[in-house]
N, C-alpha and C positions, 0 to 999 in steps of 0.2 A: 728191356727190363725196366719198365716204368708203369705207373698206374695213376689213376685219378679218382678221387672220391670227394664228396662235398665236405667242407669243414669251414671253420671260421676264416674270413678273408685275411686275417692277420697271418694265417699259415700258408697263404698262397705262395710267397717266396720260398718257403721251405719245400712245398710240394714241387715247385719248379726246379729247385736244386736237386732234389731226389730224382726227379725225372731225368734231369740232365746227366747226373752221375750214373744213373742206371743205364741210360742210353749209351754213354761212352763205354761203360763196362761191357754192355752187350756187344757193341761194335768190336771191342778188343777181343772178347771171347770168339766172336765169329772169325776175325782176321787171324787169330793165333791158333785156334783149335779146330776151326772148320765149321761149316754150316750145320752139320749134323749135331755137333755138341751144342751149338747155340740153340737149335730147335729143341733139343732135349731139355736144356735149362729153362727155356721159355714155357715148354709144356708143363714142367714141374711147377714153375712159378704161378702160371695161370690156374692150374688145378688147386694149388694151395690157397690162392686168393679166393677162388670160388667157394672152397669149403669154409674158409675163415669168415668171409664176408656174408655168405648166404646159407651157411650150414648145409651145403649141397653134399649129401652123403655119397652120391654117385661120383662126384669129383674126388672125394676122399678115397673111394675104392680104386679109382683110376690112378690117383697119386701113389697109393701103396703098391699097386701092381707095377707101376713104372719104376719106382724106387727099388723094389725087390728084384727086378730083372736086370739091374745095372751090372755091367762088367766091372772088374776092379779098376780099370783105367777110367771108365766113365764115372765111377764113384768119386775118384779123385777130382775130376773136372767139376762135377756138380758141387762137391763140398767146397772147393776153392771158390767157385762162382758165388755161392750163397754166403760164404764167410766174408768175402771181400765186399759184398753188398752191405753186410752188417757194418763193416768198418766205414764204408762210404756214407751210410746213413748217419753214423755217429758224427762224422765231420759236418754233414749238412745240418744236423740238429745243433751242434755247438755254434756253427755260424749263424743259425737262426736266433739263438739266445743273444749273441753279440748284436745282431741286427736290431732285435727288439729293444735291447738295453740302450743302444745308441738313439733309436727313434724316440724312446722315452725321454732321454736327456735333451735331444734337439727340440722336442716339443715343449720343453720347460715344465714338464709335469712335476707333481710333488715327488719328493725322493721316495724311492722304493724301499719297502721293508727289507732289512738285511743289509742296507748300504750304510756307510759311515755317515753320509749326509742325513739319512733318516734318524740314526742314533743321536747325532749332534742336535738335530732339530728337536727331538724329544727332550734332550737335556736343557736346551735354552728355553723351550716352552714351559718346562718344569721350574724355571727360575734359577737354574744352576749357573753360577758365574764362572769366570775364568779360573778363580781360585780352586773351586771344587774339581773342575776338569783337569787343571794342572796337577792337582794332588793325585788324581787317578793315573795320569800318564807317568808321573814320577815313579810310581811303584808297579806299574802294569808290566805284565809279561805274557805275550801271546806267541806260542811256538807250535806250528805243525812239525811233526817229526817223521821224516821219511824212513821207511823200513824196507829191508829186502823181503821179498814175498815169494814163498815156494809155489804159488800158483799163478804168477805173472807170466802169461803165455806169449806176450807180444814182443817180438824182436825190435831192437832199436832201429834197424834198417827199415822195417815196416813203418814204424812211427815217423821216420824221416820222410818217407814217401807221402804219408798222410799229411804231414805239415806243409809240404809243397802244394798239395791239392787244396788244403784249407786256405793257404795264402792266395791262390788263384781265384777261389770263390770270393774271398774278401775283396780282391781287386775288382771283380765284376760288380760287387755290391756298392763299393764306395765311389768308384770313378765313373764318370760319363765317358765310356769308351767310344772312340771313333770306329767306323767299320773295320779299319785296318788293325786297330788295337784289339777289337773284339775277336777278329780272326786269329791274331797272334795268341790271345788268351785261350781260345778254343784249342789251338794246336798244342799249346803248352799243357793244357789239361789232358789232352789225349796222350801226350808223352808221359805225363805223370801217372796216369792210370795204367798205361802199358808197363811202365817201370814197376809199379806196384804188383801187377799181375805176374810179372816175370821175376819178382824178388821172392826168394825162399821164405816161406812163412814160419817154418820150424827151425829150431837150432839143431845142428848136427852133433854138438858136444854140450855136456852139462856146464852150466855157468860156474865160474869160479867166484870167490868172494870179490876179487878185484874187478871182475866183469860187472858184478852188481854195483860196486863203487862207481865204476865208469858210467853205468846206466843212470844211477842216481844223480851224478854230477851233471848229466846232460840237461836236467831240468833247470840248473842254474844258468846254463847258456840260453835255453829256450825262454826262461821267464824271470827267475828270482833276482839275478844280478841287475836287471833293468827295472822290473816291475815293483820291487819293494821300495827302491828310492823314489819312484814316481808316486807310490801310494803315500809315503810320508809327505812329499811336496804338496800333493793335492789336499791332504788332511790339514797341513799347516796353513795353506792358503784359505781353506774353507773356514778354519777357526778365526783367522785374521779378518775375513770378510764379515763374519757374524759378530765379532766382538773386537773392537779396535785395540783394546788393552793387550791383546796378544801381540800386536805389532809384528816385529820380525823374529819373534820367539821361535826357537827350534826345539822340537820335541825330543825327549830321550829316545834312544833306539829300543823301543819296547817290544818290537816284533822281529823275530828272526826265524830261520828255518833250521831245525835240528836233524840229526841223522843217527840211525842205529847201524848203518851199513859199515862194517869193518870193526864194530865194537860189540855186536850182539853174539855172545858165545853160547847162549842157552841152547843146548842141543845141536850146536854146530861146531864140530871139531876142527873145521878149517879156518876158524877165526882165531888167530894166534897173535902174539906180541908183534911178530914181524909184519903180519897183515895190518894190524892197527897202525904201525909206523908208516907203512906204504900208503894206507888210506889217508893219513894225515898229510903226508908229503904231497900226494896227488891233489888234495883239496887246497893246500897252500899254493901249489903251482897254479891252480885255476884262479885263485883270488889275485895273486901277484901279477899274473899275465893280464888279467882284466884291468887292474890298476895301471899297468904300464901302457897298455893300448889306449886307455882313456887319457892318460897324461900326454902321450904322444899326439893324440888327436887335438887335445886342448892346446898344446904348443903350436900346432899349425893354425889354430883359430885365433888365439890371443896375440895378434900381431900389432897391437897398439904401441905407438912410438912415444918415447918420453917427452919429446918436444911438443907433442900434441895433447898429452894428458899427464896428470901428476901421478905419482906413486908414493905410498907411505915409506917412511924410513925403514920399517921392518921388511917391506918388500924389496927395497933397494939393497938391504944387507943380504937378503936371500939370493938376489940376483948376483951380487958381488961374490958370494960364496960358491956360485955355480962353476963347474969345470968347463963351461961353454966359453971358449975364448974367441969365437968367430967374430971378426970385425963387422960382418953383415948383420949381426944381432946386437951390436954394442949399445944401440939406443932402444932396444926392445926388452925392458926389464922383466916383463911377465913371461916372455918366452924363455929368457935366460934362467929365471927362477924355476920354470917347469922343466927345463933341461937338467937342472940340478936335482929336482925331485925325481926325475926319471933315473938319473945316475945312481941315486941312493936306493931307489927301488931295485935296480939291476944288481946292486951290491948285496941287498937284502936277499934277493932271489938266489944269488950264488952262495951266500952264507947258509941259508936254510936248506937249500936243495942240492948243494954240492955240484952244480953244473951251471954253465952260462945260460942266460935267457936267449930266446931266438933272435931278438933285436938288441944289439950291444949298445951300451951307453957311449957318449962321446969321449969319456975319460973315467978313470976310477973315482970312486967317492966312498964316503963312510956309510955303512949300512945303518938302517933304522934300528933302534933298540926295541921298538915295538910299534904297533899301529898308532898309538897315541902321538908319537913323534911325527909320523906322516900326516895325521890329522891336523897337527899344530901348523905345519908348513902350508897345508892347503887352506887353513884358516887365515893365515897371513895374506895369502893371495885374495881370498874372499873379502877380507876387511878392507884391503887397499882398493879393490874395484868398487866396493860399496861406498867408501868414503870419498871417492873421486869421480862421482857421477856416472859410474859404469855398473851400477847395480843390476841392470838387465843382463850383462855378461856373466855376472855371478850366479844368476838364477837358472842357467841352463845346465850344460854338461858338468860344470864345476860343482853345482849344488848336488847333483845326483852322485857324483864321485865322492864328495865329502860324506854324504849319507851312507854310501856303500861301505866306506872304510869303517864307519861307526857300527854298521850292522854285521859286516863279514870279517873285519879284522884281517889278520894274516892266516887265520885258520879256516875261513869260509863258513863252515857249519860245525857247531859243537857235536862231537860224537859221544854218545852215551855208551858206557860199558854195561852189559847185562850178563848175569850168570845165575844158575839155579842155586838155591840155598843149600841143597844137598852137597854140592861141590865145595862151597865155602866151608861147610861143616867138616867135611873129610880133610880138607887142607889144614884148617886150624888144628884139628885133632892130631894130625901127623906132625905138625910143627911143635906142638906142646909135648907130645910123647917123645920126639927125637931128642929133646934136651932133658927130659925127666920121665923116664919110662914108667914111673909109678903113678903119674898123673894121666888118668884115662878120661879124656874129655867126653868121649862118646858114651861112657857108662854113667855120666851124670844126668840127673833130672834137670828141668829147666832152671830152677833156682841155683843149682850147683854150677851149671854152665855159665849163667850170668855172673856169678861170683868169680869164676876163673877168668872170664873175659875182662871184667872190670879190673882185676889184678894186673892183667897184662897191659891194659890201657894206662894204668897208673905207673907201671914200671918203665924206667928209662931205657932198659936194654931191649934189643930186638930178639925175636924168636929164631929167625932163620940164620943159619951159619954157613959160610962158604966151605967149611970143612966137613959138612955132613951131606950124605946122599939122600935125596928125596924122590918120591915117585914122579913119573912123568906129569901126572895131573897137577901135583903141587908145584913143580917147576914151571909149568905153563901158567898157572894162576899168579904166582909171584912175578913172573916175567911181564905179564900184561899190566899189573899194577905199577911195576917199575917203568914200563913204557909210557904209562899215563903221566907219571912224575916227570919223565924226560920230555914229554910233549909240553907240559906246563912251562918248563924252563926254556924250551925252544920256541914255542908258538904263543905262549900265554896260557893262563889258567882257563880261559874260555874254550880252549880246544877240546878238553875232556873234562866236563864239569860234573858229570853224574855217574853214579854206580847204582844200578837197579838190581834188586834181588827178587828173582822169580820164586814163586811158591813160598813166600814169607808166611810163617804161621805163628811166630812168637818173637820176643825181644832178642833172644840170642842170635837169631838170623841176622839182625841189624848190627849187633855188636861184633859179630864175626867179621863183617866187612870193615868195621872200624879198625879191628886188629890188623887186617891185611893192609889197609890203607897206611897204618902206622909203620908197617914193615917197609913200605916203599917211600916213606917220607911225605905222603899225602896228608897224614895226620901227625901233628907235632904237639904232643900233650904239654910239654914244658912251656911252649909259647901259647897254648890254648887255641891253636889254629887247625881247622879242618878245611882242606883245599877242595873237597868234592862234596856234593850232596849225596848222602846215603839214602836211597829211595826204596822203601819196601813196596813190593807188588803183591797185592792181595787178589787171588784169582778164583779159587773155588768158592762155592756157596758158603761152606764152613768158614773159610778164611775171611770172606767179606763180613760175615756175622761177628767175627772176633776182632775185626780191624780196629775199632775204636778202643777196645780194651787193651790191645797190644800197644797202641800209641800212648795211651794213658800211663801204662806201666813204664814205658820207655822214658817219657818226659818226667816221671817221678824219680829218675836216677839223676842225682846232681852232676855226675861226671858227663853224662850225655847232654844235659841241659847246658852245661858250660860250653860244650863244643858248638852248640847252636848259636851262641853269642857271636862266633866268627862267621856265621851264616845269616846274620841280621835277624835272628830268631825266626827264620823261615824253615819250614820242613815240607818237602814234597812227598806225596803219597800217590802211587800208581794203582789204578783199579783195572782189573782184567775183564773185559767184556767177552772175549772169545771162550776161554776155558770155563768161566762161570756159566755160559750158555750151554756148552757141551756137558757140563756137570749137572745142571738143573733145569735146562730148558729156557725158552725165550722170556716168558712172563716172570718166572722166579728170578732169573738172572737180572732183569731190569729192575725188579722190585728190591732185591737184596743190594744192588749197587746204590739205589736211591737211599735206602735205609742206612747203608754204610756211610754215605756222605753226611746224612743227618747226625749220625753218631760221631763222626770225625769232627764236624763243625763244633759240636759241644765239647769234645775232649780237648781240642786245640784251644778253644776260648778259655777253658778252665786253667790252662797252663800258660796263657799269654803268648802262644806261638802262632805265627801266621801260616795258614794252610794254603798250599798250592797243589791242586789235583792234576794228575797226569792220566788222561783217559786213553786206555789201550783199545781204541775202536778200530774195527776192520772196515772193509768196504761194504760187505753185505749186512743186512739187518740182523742176521743170525750172529754176527760178530760185533754188534754195537753200531753198525752203519746207519745211514739215513741222513737227511739234511742236517748239516752242522749247526745252522742258525737255530732251528727249533730245538735241537738236542742241548745246546748250551743254555738257552732260555728255560728249558725244562728242568734245570738243576734245582735242588732245594735252596732256599734262601741262605745266603752266607757261604755257599760252596764255591763260588767263583772268586770273589775277593780281588778282582782285577788281574788275576793270574790264571792261566790255563795252558796246559800242553796236551796235545792229542796226536795219536799216531795216524799217519797217512800211508796206505799200503796198496801194493799191487796195481791192478788196472785203474784204481781210483786215482793214483798219482798221475797217470797219463791223462785221464779224463779231466782232472782238475787243473793240472799245471803245465801241460805240454803247449797249450795255446796261450800266448801272453795275456790277452784280454780276459780270457776265462780265468787264468791264474790270478790276475789282479782282483777280479770280482770275488773269487773264493777267499783270498787273503783278507779282503775287505769284510767279507761276511764274518770271518773269525774275530776280527777286531771289533766290529760293530756289536756282535752278540756278546762279547766279553764286556764291553762298555755298558750295554743295556742290562745284562745280568747282574753287574756290580752295582750300578747306580739306581736301578729300579727293582731290585730284588725285594721280596717280602721280608719284613723284619724277622719273622719267625721261620726257621728252616722247615718245619713240618706243616702240612695242610690240615684241614679239619679232621678231628679224631675219627669221625665215622668213615671218612675216606681211607684212613690208615687201616681201620678194622676191615673194611671191604677188601682192600688190597691184600691184607694178610690171609683172608679166607680164600680169595682167588688164587693167590700164589701157592698156598698149601695144596689146593686141589690140582692145579696145573703141574706142580712139582711131582705129585704122586702119579699123575697120568703119564708124564714124560719119563720118569724113572722106570715106571712099570714097563713101558714099551722098550726103551733103549737098554736098560741094564738088568731088567728082571724077566724078560721074555726069552725063553730058551731058543737059541738059534738066531737071535737078532743080529749078532755080530756077523754070522755067515750070510744072512740075508743082505746086510749092508754091503759087504764086499762083493756079492754076486749081482746085486741089482743096480749098482752104480759103477762109475768108471774109476773108482779109487785105485784099483790095481794099475790101470793105465796111466793115471795121473802120477803115481809114484814113479813110473818109468820115464816120464817126460823130462827133457833137459830144461827145466824151468826154474831151477833154484839151486843154491849151493847146499841147502840144508835138507836133511832127510825128512820124509813125510811123517815118520813116527819118531818118538823120542827113544824107543827101544826097538829091538828086532822082534816085534810081535804084531799080531793083527788086532789086539785088544783095543777097544774104543777108548779106554782110559789112557792108553799110550799114544794114540793118534793125535797129531797136532790139530788144533781147532780149525786151521785154515783149510787143509784138504778135506776135513770133515764137512764143512759148510759148502765148499766148492763142489764136492761130489753130489750133494743133494740138489744143488742148483743146476748142475748139468742135466740131471734127469727130471728137472722141472717140478720137483716136489717142494723144494725149499723148506723142508721139515724143521730145521733149527729156527726158522723165523716165525713159527706160529703154533707148533704142536702143543696141545694141552690147554689152549685158551678156550676152545669150545666146551670141553668137558668141565673146565673150571666155572664158566659162566652158567652152564646147565645146573651144576651142583648148587651154585649160589642162588639161582632162581628157585630151585626146588625147596630151598630153606626159607627164602625171603619173599617169594612171590612177586606180585606187581610192584610192591614197594622197593624190592631189590632192583628191578629193571629201572625204576625211576631214579634210584640212587646212581646206578651206573651211567645213565644218560646225563645226570647232573655232573658227575665226575668228568665225563667227556667234554662237557661244555665249559666247566669252570676250572679244571686242573690241567695245566699244560703238560705235566708229566704223563698223565693218563691219555690225553689227546695225542701226544707225540707217539706214545707206545702203539696206539691203535692206527695212527696214520702210517707208521712204518710197516705194521702188519698188513695193512690195506695194500700197500705197494707190493709186498712179497706175495700175497695171495693172488694179486692180479697177474703176476709173472708166472705163477704156477699153473700147471695143466694136468689134471688127474688122468685124463684120457691118454696123454703121452706118457705119464708116469707109469700107467698100467703096462705099457709095452716094455719098460725097463724091469718091472716086476717079473715079466715072463722069462727074464734071463736067469732067474733062480731055478735051479734044476729040480729041487725037491718041491713037488707040487703041494704037499701038506704044509710045508714051511711057508710057501708063498701064500697059500690060502688062509694061513693063520695070522699073517701079518698085514698084507696089503689091504684087505677089507677094513682093518682097524684104522689104518692111515687114511683111507678113503672116507670112512665115516667121520673121523675127527676133522678132516678137511671141510666136509659139508657142514658140520656143527659150527666150526669156527667162522666160516663165511657167514652163516646165518646169524650167529650172535653178533658178529662185528657190524653187519648191516643194520640189525635191530638197534644196537646201542648208538651207532653214528647217525641213524636216520637216513642213510643212503638207500636208493633203490637198487644200485649195482655198485660193484667195487670201483673205486677211484672216481665216483661222481663228484667228489669234492676237489679233485685235481684233474680237470679235463685235459690240460696240456700233457701230463704224463699218461693219461688214459689213451689219448690219440697216438702218442709215441709208441706205447706198447701194442696198441691195436695195429699200427702200421708194421711193426716188427714181426708179429707172429707168423705171417705167411712165409717169411724168410727163415724163421727159426725152425718151424715144424719139419721141413725137409731135412735139416741138419740133424735134428733129434732122431728122425726115422732112420736115416742112413747110419747114424752112430749105433743105434740098437742093432741094425742088421749086421754091421761090421763086427760088433761085439759078439754076436752069435757065431759068425764065421770064425773069428779069432779064437774064441774059447772052445770051438769044436775042432780045432787043430789046424785051421788054414792060416798059419802064422807067418805068411810071407811079408816082405817089407811093404808092399803096397797096402795091404790090409792094416798093418800097424800104423802106417803113415796116414791113412784115411781116418782112423780113429783119432789120432793126435790133431789132425787138421780140423776135425769136427769139434773137438774140445775148444780149440782156438776160436772157431766161428761162433759157437754157442756163447762162450764167455764174452765175445765182442757184442753179440746181440743183447745180452742181459745187462752188460755194463758194470754192475756191482755184484758180482757173483762169488767173490772169494774174500 
């Protein structure tokens, strides 16, 4: 299972790794499944390569005949083989990116775009001094937020196997191995691939929310706990090397990792107050265990004796307060101090989690009141080492531990609460009516609702009474707000800092959450204190268009403006990429998001409020995905303001953060882009007026084309359900949340994630491009050659438009209309199929043609040869999976619904998702 084709010499190690992994996989298949299965897989692979590389149609016919004749058992073997090859190719590509990055650094080349080194170099070249940079970092906030993903198909066990393989490849790359070491590595690699082959790819049971919590926390073990402190250390050292005035300055902890897992209730009935409490406890246990392990190791390392080196008075007091009475350590104050720190951590663990830690302390001690106390004691150790000629010892593990405490606290990751505005509306209405049946909140217009809510916020009394009965929904919502308040008291306010309101469409939606926060003590009007950020999420096209107006009206309310004073006059707004795309299509979604940001920048500036945007981006382009660096830099001027949060979802989390080096690179990209977008943003948020006019025209035409197909074409809903794997995705054990918000097949009710994932599986990728070709065609019909000249200028001069087209370029390169046509054949109604698929096919051709014309490329991805080669290499391994998936869907829907057919479909979904990498 290997191949060779000419390419850039820089890719030779990548090809070598792919050949190696393919050969090991092939040997594993032969040994485990027999020569016949190996020969079958090889025949399919070679036919697919011949067709893809040389457009050999005889090879295609042979491929189709072979695949159509597979028995059910053979189908499973073939799907597994090609799926695992996709996974192994991902590992090889990630390793190659690490290899190239290291080679770049070793060669001492200029810093790469997207690195913090490059961003700082730009700043210093622009004449910015330490004062301007310090001001940026003092108020900066950069937060990727992990979310549970209803189409994340990869099991943690599979990911663990892959990480072993990645580590072994890395070992071969970095070390000059002796023949004996090389043989040991080869054998370990064979064992790892064998383990992968014999590890079940699919889950047998549906994930629970706590399973999702556990999966999310694994990335802290893999990367975040270690790599975030390293990122800070490297950044501080680079700043000091560039400008001596920085000296030993330590940056604020401006970057952290957030989570929705355990707090996102929107459409997920399984997220309850009890689950939130368990998620918080699990996170606290992870953080405290990490600190105790690090302190224990530090204690074994800091063996310096008092007779040989001095210690500060504060350090000696810390050592004297330690419960460590061993005479063997009486002259080792740093060790005794750390033993005391460990004892206090162990006591904190017991106090917060109600059980003893795995490794007991030498004696009881007082728990820490909060992470600040722990940080203080570690600071004492740091200062003593630094002041007494042991600064080198302070710069290693201790430095990273101190930073970890600053970033992760006792809560590890802030958990956001999220719920739909409709739920808040019903709960508030019930609470009001329960104490005064004459007050019908739901019967009020918007002005009436706002008036009633402001009355409640001004009143000292609470609405909820322990003597009244409420619906299950209201009890659940009140419970989760109270659990958030309890978490603040237990772990600190950073544990649950945000309440996000899905489907926000007016001011009352925001004030309803303020009222519920007041019920739980998270808002205390008499003190003028609001303990959480209340964050509206604008999702649909209409909501995005109204966003600036809603916020303007909200800030015009003195009562709300007063609450913002306790939040440093900062307000966060979340923008939904997924639902706006499903609502209005790719082009209109992108444009309305951009315009919403321009409007928000103006509205916030008018009221003297600082804007923080939270971008609800998915992995796929159809859900706002694409390279983060370009996406952040493409924001309108004034939209970033040193602060940004964005969601990280599904298979994107694994691809970005499972490998420690890749994780650090991706975290760096977010920080660098935020710095550059803030310091080098254009003064005006909007580009040239003629560009705005052109985008308005394009968006209107694209919106009409998209809505006409998806929402106005008779039978499209049925076409979608029959021509994609949406039904089978809904049956997979891949998430705790249902695929639809309601029990219906309506596209309006379908979650955006499975909507996009389904189109990716059948290689159409429709949400990432549909409507663009028609829009440009209409624009050129009106404006002629001058119109094309303007579009080319927009592509060249305007980063927003260039990024839009770049993302569409990638999606179109991953699509395949010939394969998509085979999925269209799944539609039973011939007339329906012939009414819809040719429209999709024609729009695809139009879009590709217009994209190439505007970008000046001869073929898709000419501007990104690395990605082009990657996709080119993957297609021969994806094509058989798509072909088999279609054949299995035919069998399954024709009544052959035994377990092997169903399993084959689910395995193919996993393999195709792995091959596409950002499909959901």
